[in-house]
C-alpha positions in Angstrom: 2.9 60.3 41.7 6.4 59.2 40.8 6.2 56.4 43.2 3.0 55.0 41.7 4.5 55.1 38.2 7.7 53.4 39.5 5.7 50.6 41.1 3.6 50.1 38.0 6.7 49.8 35.8 8.2 47.3 38.2 5.1 45.0 38.1 5.0 45.3 34.3 8.6 44.2 34.1 8.1 41.2 36.4 4.9 40.2 34.4 6.9 40.4 31.2 9.9 38.4 32.5 8.0 35.6 34.2 6.6 34.0 31.0 10.1 33.5 29.5 11.2 31.7 32.5 8.1 29.5 32.7 8.0 28.7 28.9 11.7 28.3 28.2 12.4 25.9 25.4 12.9 22.4 26.6 14.0 19.0 25.3 11.0 16.7 25.8 11.0 13.0 25.1 7.9 10.9 24.6 7.4 8.0 27.0 3.8 7.1 26.4 3.4 6.4 30.1 -0.2 7.5 30.2 -1.1 4.9 27.7 -3.6 7.0 25.7 -1.2 7.9 22.8 -2.2 11.6 23.0 0.3 14.4 22.3 -1.7 16.5 24.7 -1.5 14.3 27.8 1.3 15.6 30.0 1.9 12.2 31.5 3.1 10.9 28.1 6.2 13.1 28.2 9.3 12.7 30.4 9.1 16.2 31.9 5.3 15.7 32.6 4.5 18.7 30.4 3.0 19.0 26.9 5.5 20.5 24.3 5.1 24.2 23.5 6.5 26.4 20.8 10.3 26.1 20.1 10.7 22.9 22.3 12.8 20.1 21.0 10.7 17.0 20.8 12.1 13.4 20.7 9.8 10.5 19.6 11.7 7.2 20.0 11.2 4.1 17.9 8.1 2.0 18.4 6.2 5.1 19.8 2.7 5.8 18.6 1.6 9.4 19.0 -1.6 11.2 18.0 -1.6 15.0 17.5 -5.3 16.0 17.2 -5.8 19.7 17.2 -4.2 23.2 17.6 -1.0 24.5 16.2 2.4 23.9 17.7 5.8 24.9 16.3 8.6 22.6 17.6 11.9 21.1 16.4 11.3 17.3 16.0 13.4 14.2 16.0 11.0 11.4 15.1 11.8 7.6 14.9 8.3 6.5 15.8 4.8 7.0 14.3 3.4 10.5 14.6 -0.2 11.0 13.3 -1.2 14.7 12.8 -4.9 13.8 12.6 -6.1 17.4 13.0 -4.7 20.9 13.5 -1.3 21.8 12.2 2.2 20.8 13.3 5.0 23.2 12.4 8.7 22.4 12.4 10.4 25.4 13.7 13.5 27.2 12.6 16.4 24.8 13.2 16.9 21.1 12.5 14.3 18.5 12.5 14.5 14.9 11.3 12.6 11.7 10.5 14.8 8.7 10.9 12.3 5.9 11.1 8.6 5.3 11.6 6.0 7.4 10.0 4.5 10.9 9.7 0.8 10.8 8.6 -2.6 12.2 9.1 -5.1 14.7 7.7 -3.5 17.8 9.4 -0.8 19.9 7.7 2.9 19.6 8.5 4.9 22.7 7.8 8.7 23.2 7.5 8.8 26.9 8.5 11.2 29.6 7.3 14.7 28.8 8.5 13.9 25.2 9.1 15.8 22.2 7.8 14.1 18.8 7.8 16.3 15.7 7.2 14.4 12.7 6.0 16.8 9.8 6.3 14.2 6.9 6.9 10.6 6.1 7.5 7.6 7.3 5.5 5.5 10.5 5.0 1.9 10.0 4.0 -1.7 11.1 4.7 -4.4 13.4 3.5 -2.8 16.6 4.8 -0.2 18.7 3.1 3.6 18.8 3.5 4.4 22.5 3.2 8.0 23.8 2.7 8.0 27.5 3.3 10.3 30.1 1.7 13.9 29.6 2.9 13.1 26.2 4.3 14.7 23.0 3.2 13.6 19.4 2.9 16.6 17.0 2.5 15.4 13.6 1.1 18.3 11.3 2.0 16.5 8.0 1.8 15.0 6.1 -1.0 11.5 7.3 -0.1 7.9 7.8 -1.2 6.1 11.0 -0.2 2.4 9.9 -0.2 0.8 13.3 0.6 0.4 16.6 -1.2 3.5 18.7 -1.4 3.5 22.5 -1.4 7.1 23.6 -2.0 8.0 27.3 -1.7 11.5 26.5 -0.4 14.0 23.9 -1.5 13.6 20.1 -2.1 17.0 18.6 -2.1 17.1 15.0 -3.4 20.2 13.2 -2.3 19.0 9.7 -3.0 15.7 9.0 -4.8 12.2 10.3 -4.1 8.8 9.2 -5.4 5.9 11.7 -5.2 2.5 10.2 -5.3 0.1 12.8 -3.8 0.6 15.7 -6.3 2.6 18.9 -5.8 2.7 22.6 -6.5 4.9 25.6 -5.6 7.6 27.9 -6.8 10.4 26.4 -4.7 13.5 24.6 -6.1 13.1 21.2 -7.6 16.8 20.4 -8.5 17.7 16.7 -9.2 21.4 15.9 -8.6 23.5 13.6 -10.8 22.8 10.0 -10.0 19.5 10.8 -8.1 15.9 10.2 -9.2 12.6 12.1 -8.8 9.6 10.2 -9.8 6.2 11.9 -10.3 3.4 9.3 -9.9 0.0 8.7 -8.3 -3.2 10.2 -9.7 -2.6 13.8 -8.7 -1.7 17.0 -10.5 1.9 18.5 -10.5 2.0 22.2 -11.0 5.5 23.4 -10.4 6.4 27.1 -10.8 10.1 27.1 -10.0 11.9 29.7 -12.2 14.0 26.8 -13.6 13.7 23.1 -12.8 17.1 21.6 -13.4 17.7 17.9 -14.0 21.2 16.4 -13.7 19.8 13.0 -12.6 16.6 11.2 -13.6 13.1 12.6 -13.8 10.5 9.9 -14.3 6.9 10.7 -15.2 4.5 7.9 -14.6 1.4 7.4 -16.8 -0.8 7.6 -13.8 -0.5 11.3 -13.2 -3.4 13.5 -14.1 -1.1 16.3 -15.3 2.5 17.5 -15.1 3.0 21.2 -15.7 6.3 23.2 -15.4 5.1 26.8 -15.4 8.5 28.3 -16.2 11.6 26.6 -17.7 13.0 23.1 -17.7 16.7 22.4 -18.2 18.2 19.0 -18.6 21.9 18.6 -18.3 24.1 16.2 -20.3 24.0 13.8 -17.3 20.2 13.9 -17.1 17.5 11.5 -18.1 13.8 12.2 -18.8 11.8 9.1 -18.5 8.2 8.4 -19.5 6.0 5.3 -18.9 3.8 4.6 -21.9 1.0 2.0 -21.8 -0.7 2.8 -25.1 -1.2 5.5 -27.8 -2.9 7.7 -25.2 -1.8 6.0 -22.0 0.9 8.4 -20.9 1.2 11.7 -19.0 2.5 14.7 -21.1 5.0 17.1 -19.7 3.9 20.7 -20.4 6.7 23.3 -20.1 5.2 26.9 -20.3 8.6 28.5 -20.8 11.8 27.3 -22.4 12.7 23.6 -22.6 16.4 22.9 -22.8 16.7 19.1 -23.5 20.0 17.4 -23.3 21.2 14.0 -22.1 18.8 11.0 -22.5 15.2 10.5 -23.3 14.0 7.1 -22.0 10.8 5.4 -23.0 9.4 2.6 -20.8 6.8 0.5 -22.7 4.5 -1.1 -20.2 3.5 -4.7 -20.1 0.7 -5.6 -22.5 1.3 -2.8 -25.1 2.9 -3.6 -28.4 3.6 -0.3 -30.3 2.9 -0.1 -34.0 5.3 1.6 -36.4 2.8 4.4 -37.0 2.2 5.2 -33.3 3.2 8.7 -32.2 3.4 10.1 -28.7 3.3 13.8 -28.0 5.1 13.5 -24.6 6.3 17.0 -24.2 5.1 20.6 -25.1 6.9 23.8 -24.5 6.8 27.5 -25.2 10.2 27.5 -26.8 13.1 25.1 -27.1 16.9 25.2 -27.0 18.8 22.0 -27.7 17.9 18.3 -28.3 18.3 15.1 -26.5 21.6 13.4 -27.2 20.0 9.9 -27.4 16.7 8.1 -27.0 16.5 4.7 -25.5 13.7 2.3 -24.4 13.2 -1.0 -22.5 12.4 -2.7 -25.9 15.7 -3.2 -27.8 13.8 -4.1 -31.0 12.1 -0.8 -31.3 13.7 2.5 -32.4 12.0 5.8 -31.5 12.5 8.8 -33.8 12.2 12.3 -32.3 10.0 15.0 -33.9 10.8 18.5 -32.5 8.1 21.1 -33.3 9.0 24.7 -32.5 6.2 27.1 -31.6 
């Protein structure tokens, strides 16, 4: 009886150890040798195998790759064009990057917990979502436009300038550093629930947005600028702050081409639950017009 148990345990141990040897993480480089553009064709990769979870995937410049189904969690270094047309691609814990080319498609792209995604070049677009999980980071190091819906539960770190066009939501950090710019544009909704959105640089709100809601507090430092595009008496997007607004620094008004404001025009560009402080100055792109602030406390 003891021998039977001993043999069974031995086979169990061998069975458990074998998969780790077979599926050990690999560095896999796209070659496209199969000429069909499919992520799932082994002949398109230098090791003649399809990437599996925790592999490190390299996609060189000028490559065109189509990821069509399933869910894979890898570290990615992309300089080519990767389309996630279906399924979901997850960027695993560790460092991933987009240095050139494009990420697009209708499938979701997720930066998972513990993951760092460095975006230093190229574009991110498509009908899918870009998801930043809790304790994950997106470093926007290029002057870029994010043309897909953003779900931020981690940290968005803007180290150059970033334009969002697809709408956004989430409780993650949206902190704008001094000298950097975050522009909210496109026709989508922006519902940000970070405990405190801090602006030390420039936050620009386009008149094309459907809505911009900060569901907690908004703090603008002395180095910060809050900027609105206005194309008419009702042609602008209001910033709604559910909690406390702490204005400081500059309020900038951009009057768009074709609109000539009258002296009795008013613009309720911002609402808040409560307020601490005032803007230090108000400027516009029309030197002949002076804007007077009206602060109404609730």
